[in-house]
C-alpha positions in Angstrom: 20.5 138.1 105.4 18.1 139.1 102.6 17.0 136.9 99.7 19.4 138.5 97.2 22.4 137.7 99.4 21.1 134.1 99.8 20.9 133.8 96.0 24.6 134.3 95.7 25.4 131.5 98.1 25.3 127.7 97.7 21.7 126.6 98.2 21.2 123.5 100.2 18.4 121.4 98.7 17.1 118.5 100.8 14.5 117.2 98.4 12.2 118.1 95.4 8.6 118.8 96.2 6.2 118.4 93.3 3.3 120.8 93.9 0.8 118.7 91.9 -1.5 115.8 92.5 -1.2 114.9 88.8 0.0 111.3 88.4 1.3 112.3 84.9 3.6 115.0 86.3 4.8 112.6 89.0 5.8 110.0 86.3 7.6 112.7 84.3 9.6 113.9 87.3 10.6 110.3 87.8 12.1 110.3 84.3 14.7 112.8 85.5 16.1 110.2 88.0 17.2 112.9 90.3 19.8 112.5 93.0 17.3 114.0 95.4 14.3 112.4 97.2 11.0 113.5 95.6 7.8 114.2 97.6 4.4 115.2 96.4 2.5 117.9 98.2 0.0 120.3 96.7 -2.3 123.1 97.9 -5.5 124.3 96.3 -5.2 127.7 94.7 -7.4 130.0 92.6 -6.7 128.9 89.0 -8.9 131.6 87.4 -7.2 133.4 84.5 -7.3 137.1 84.2 -8.8 138.4 80.9 -5.7 140.4 80.0 -3.2 137.6 80.5 -1.5 136.1 77.4 -1.1 132.3 77.5 2.6 132.4 78.5 1.8 134.9 81.3 -1.1 132.8 82.5 0.8 129.5 82.9 3.7 131.3 84.5 1.5 133.2 87.0 -0.5 130.1 87.9 2.6 127.9 88.4 4.0 130.6 90.6 0.8 130.7 92.7 1.0 127.0 93.2 4.6 127.1 94.3 4.0 130.0 96.7 1.0 128.3 98.2 3.2 125.3 99.0 5.9 127.5 100.4 3.4 129.2 102.6 2.1 125.9 103.9 5.7 124.9 104.8 6.3 128.2 106.6 3.0 127.7 108.5 3.9 124.1 109.5 1.0 122.8 107.5 3.1 120.6 105.2 4.0 117.0 106.0 6.7 116.9 108.7 9.4 115.6 106.4 9.1 118.7 104.2 11.1 121.7 105.4 12.3 125.0 104.0 15.3 123.4 102.4 13.1 121.6 99.9 12.9 122.8 96.3 9.3 123.3 95.1 8.4 122.4 91.5 5.0 123.7 90.2 3.5 123.6 86.8 0.4 124.7 85.0 -0.8 123.8 81.5 -3.4 125.4 79.1 -4.5 124.8 75.5 -4.8 127.7 73.2 -6.9 127.9 70.1 -7.3 131.1 68.0 -5.4 132.9 70.9 -8.2 131.9 73.3 -7.1 129.9 76.4 -9.0 126.6 77.0 -8.6 125.1 80.4 -10.1 122.0 81.9 -13.7 121.1 81.0 -16.3 121.9 83.6 -18.5 119.1 82.3 -18.4 116.3 79.8 -20.7 118.2 77.5 -18.2 121.0 77.5 -15.4 118.5 76.8 -17.3 117.3 73.7 -17.7 120.9 72.4 -14.0 121.6 73.0 -12.9 118.6 71.0 -15.3 119.5 68.2 -13.6 123.0 68.1 -10.1 121.4 68.1 -10.7 118.7 65.4 -8.9 119.2 62.1 -7.0 122.2 63.4 -3.7 123.2 65.0 -3.6 124.5 68.5 -0.9 125.3 71.1 -0.2 123.8 74.5 1.6 126.1 77.0 3.1 124.8 80.3 4.5 127.2 82.9 7.1 125.9 85.3 8.2 127.5 88.6 11.1 126.4 90.9 11.0 128.0 94.3 13.4 127.5 97.3 11.4 128.6 100.4 14.4 129.3 102.7 16.3 131.7 100.3 13.2 132.7 98.3 15.1 132.0 95.1 12.7 131.6 92.3 12.9 130.7 88.6 10.0 130.8 86.2 9.7 129.8 82.5 7.4 128.1 80.0 7.3 126.0 76.9 4.9 126.0 74.0 4.1 123.1 71.6 2.1 123.1 68.4 -0.4 120.2 68.1 -2.2 119.2 64.9 -5.5 117.3 65.4 -7.0 115.0 62.9 -10.6 115.2 61.9 -12.7 113.2 64.4 -16.4 112.2 64.0 -18.9 113.3 66.5 -19.3 109.6 67.5 -15.6 109.2 68.2 -15.5 112.3 70.3 -18.6 111.3 72.4 -17.2 107.8 72.9 -13.9 109.2 74.0 -15.4 111.7 76.5 -17.5 108.9 77.9 -14.4 107.1 79.0 -13.7 109.9 81.5 -10.2 110.5 80.2 -11.0 114.1 79.3 -12.4 115.0 82.7 -9.3 116.7 84.2 -7.4 117.6 81.0 -6.6 121.0 79.6 -8.1 120.9 76.1 -10.2 117.9 77.1 -7.8 115.2 75.8 -4.8 113.3 77.1 -2.1 112.8 74.4 -0.4 110.1 76.6 -3.6 108.1 76.7 -6.6 107.3 74.4 -6.5 110.9 73.2 -3.4 110.0 71.1 -5.7 108.7 68.4 -6.8 112.3 67.7 -3.3 113.7 67.2 -1.8 113.9 63.7 1.5 115.4 64.8 3.3 117.9 67.1 6.0 120.4 66.7 8.0 120.9 70.0 8.2 119.1 73.3 5.9 116.1 73.6 6.2 116.0 77.4 5.0 119.6 77.5 1.7 118.4 76.1 1.5 115.7 78.7 1.9 118.4 81.4 5.6 119.0 82.2 8.4 119.9 79.8 11.1 117.6 81.1 14.0 119.1 79.2 13.1 122.6 80.5 12.8 121.4 84.1 16.2 119.7 83.8 17.8 122.8 82.5 16.3 125.0 85.2 17.4 122.5 88.0 21.0 122.3 86.7 21.6 125.9 85.8 19.9 127.6 88.7 20.0 125.2 91.6 23.0 122.9 90.8 20.8 119.8 91.2 22.5 116.7 89.8 20.3 114.9 87.3 22.0 111.5 87.3 
């Protein structure tokens, strides 16, 4: 039976597998209070962004790559034994965009300082791509959300002290809105959780509409 035939049938989902080591995304998935068990299993992938990719395409492509890497690991029996092909894989990728330029995670704390100096006093966008993939049937759904973020003007001293805390180290845009970085944010337009790293309402909609997963 091919994948298209599978997609027309009831899909048995044994659990949700979060393809991310991010503790923030794990906490956001917990907010959904799913009727399914939730496991965490991620695989390293190439997160380089092609020069011709627009932000929405970039986050969708990278989230797909993460989901497919986990699906391949399951197929190759390289995943934990309790994860099988009936699992539903959830993967996400987040980038910050300023002046149509994608800003990823800082490669150093000096770069984080420079990024925050560019963002201060200005509005930027945060894009998160989401992929849901069912390995057995190959059914896949991909989408994204974008949120506008207005940053306040921050002094060089504030920026340097913030970066020294280490919170910016693994964050797209070099700040965490759910942590100390909240002091730099004047306001947002759109989904707050999208800025944290996972648009919860979008994930809930995708789960319910495409995979009939009960949310409560």
